[in-house]
N, C-alpha and C positions, 0 to 999 in steps of 0.2 A: 504494500500500500504506500502511495506517495505522500510525502510530508511537505510542509511549507518550506520554501527555500531559505537557507541560512548559511552563514560562514562557520565552518568547523575549524576552530583554532587548536592546533596541536603543538604544544611547546612545554618543555619541562620546567620553565621558569614561570612561576605564578604571576610575578609582577608584569612580565611581558604579555601573558594571556589577558590579565585584567585591563591593562592599559589599551591593548588592541581592541578588546571587546567594548570598552568605553568609547573609544574613537569611532568604531563602526556603528554603535548604537546611537551616537550623536547625529548620524545622518540617516537614521531609520533602518539600518541593516541589522537583523537579528543574528545572534551568535550562540554557539555552544562551545564549551572549553573542554579540552582533554590534556592531561599532564604527560601523556606518552602515546606512542603508536599503538601499543597493545590495547589500551582503553578505548581508543577510537575504533579499532578493528572489532572490538566486542560489541560496539554500538552500530557498526556499519551494516547496512543492508541495501539491496539494489534500488529501493524506493527513495533513497536520500537525494535531495536536490539542493543546489547551491554551489559552493566551492570550498576547498580546503586550503588554509594557510598554515604551513608547517615549517618547523626549524629543520635545518639540515643535520645539525649535531644534537643528538639526544641520547641519554643512556639507554642501555638495553637494545632498543630498536631505533636506529637512526632514520632520518627522513627518507633516504634512498631505499632502505629496506622496506619501509612502510609503502613507498611508491611501488616497489616491485610486487608486494603482496596485493595491493589494490589493483594493479594491472592484471595479476593472475586471476583475481576475482571478477574481472571485466568491468571495473569501476570506470564510469565516464565523468566523474566530478573533476572540473578543472583544478589543478594544483598550483599554488603560488608558494615558492620556497623563500624563506628568510635565511640569509647567510651572513656570516662574519666575513671580514676581509679575506682571510685565508681560505675560504670555502668556495671561491668562485669556480675552480675546476670541477668541484663536486656539483655545483649548480648547473654548469654546462652539461655534465653527465645526466642530471635530472631532466634538463630540457630535451636531450636526445631521447630520453625514455618517455617523453610525452608531456612533461610539465608545461604549463602555459606561460609561466613567468617566474622571475626571481628578483628579490629585492635585497640589497645589501644593507645591513644594520650599521649605523642608525639610519632610518629612512624618514623622509618627509611625510607628514600626515596626509597631505593632499595627494601625494604620489600613491600611497597605499590605498586610499579611498578610491582613486581613479582606477587603479588596477583591479581592485576587488569588484568594483561595479562592472568592469569589462568582463571579468571572469564569471560573475553572476549571470550576465546577459548570455554569455557563451554557454553556460551550464543549462539555462532555460531552453536555448535552441537545441542543444544536444538531447535534453530530456524529451522535448516535443518530437524530435526525429525518432528517438527510440520508441516512444509510445505509438507513433504512427506505424513504425515497422512491426511492432508486436501486434497491433490491430490487424495489419495486413496478413501476418502469419496466422492469426486465429481464423480469419475469414478464409484463407487458402486451405487450412486444415479442415474446414467444414465442407469442402468439396469432396465428392465421392471419387474413388480412383478413376472411374470412367470420365468424370467431369474434368479432372486434372489432365487426363490424356487429351481430351478435346481442347481444353484451354491451351495446352502446349502447342497444338496444331494451329489454333487460331492465331496465337502470338507469332508463330512461324510464317503466317501469311497464307495458309491453305484455305481454299474456298470450301464451303459446306459440302459441295458435291464431291470434292476430292477426299475430304475427311470421311464422308459416308462410305465411299468405295474402299478406302484403305482400312477402315475399322469394321467393315461389313455391317454397316447400319443403314437405315433409311435416312434420306435427306431430312425428313420431318423430325426424326429422332435427334439428329444433330442440331437442328434448329431449337428443339426443346432443351437440349443440354446447354446450348449457347445461352438461351434466355435465363436458365437457372444459374449459370456461371456469372452472368452479368449482375443478377440479383444478389447472389451470395457475396460476391466481391464488392458490391456497391459501386460498380463501375458506371460512370456517366456516359461512356461510349467506348468504342473499340480502342481508340488512342489511349484512353485512361486505363483500360484493362491491360494493354501492352506495357504501359509505363509501370503499373503496379507489379506485373509479373517480372519485368526486368529488374525492378527494385528488389524483389524477393531473391532473385538469382544473384544479385550483387552482394 
């Protein structure tokens, strides 16, 4: 189940967590705080929305290790790393692994707010795209095996008559399958159906 979007702050320093939470709340951005990667992972589930602001260096589980585990779980939350001066190479490694941004400490408040807002917007776009894909997947799975077969032939550009001959069906039966496919997939037309099927294959 999806939750309201917020910023998940993961840092072992309580003062850093509190000051960052206060800063973000001052511009209306809700936050949740976690003292380490393990506690965030314990609370994590695929319905979370928003973004994660985390420190590179933390005891037990560092930021990069947390990122690796989140990637393994298929997490699509944008990550913003906070780094000390000597951690820039690690931050670059985090970016290569899919992090959205990194900020060197100490950072300017306006800079942090701007980057968090951008990450939140990206997170909402990613979340909407994921929900759309899952909805498509559910509709496709509602098709019978025969309807999926006919749908694949329609997307390939085959005419009803050709599909009927190849699948040993009457042309009328193919037309009925086609109508049910359009209805179940909630397709506005042939072009929309093709677009959805290609999206599923991608």
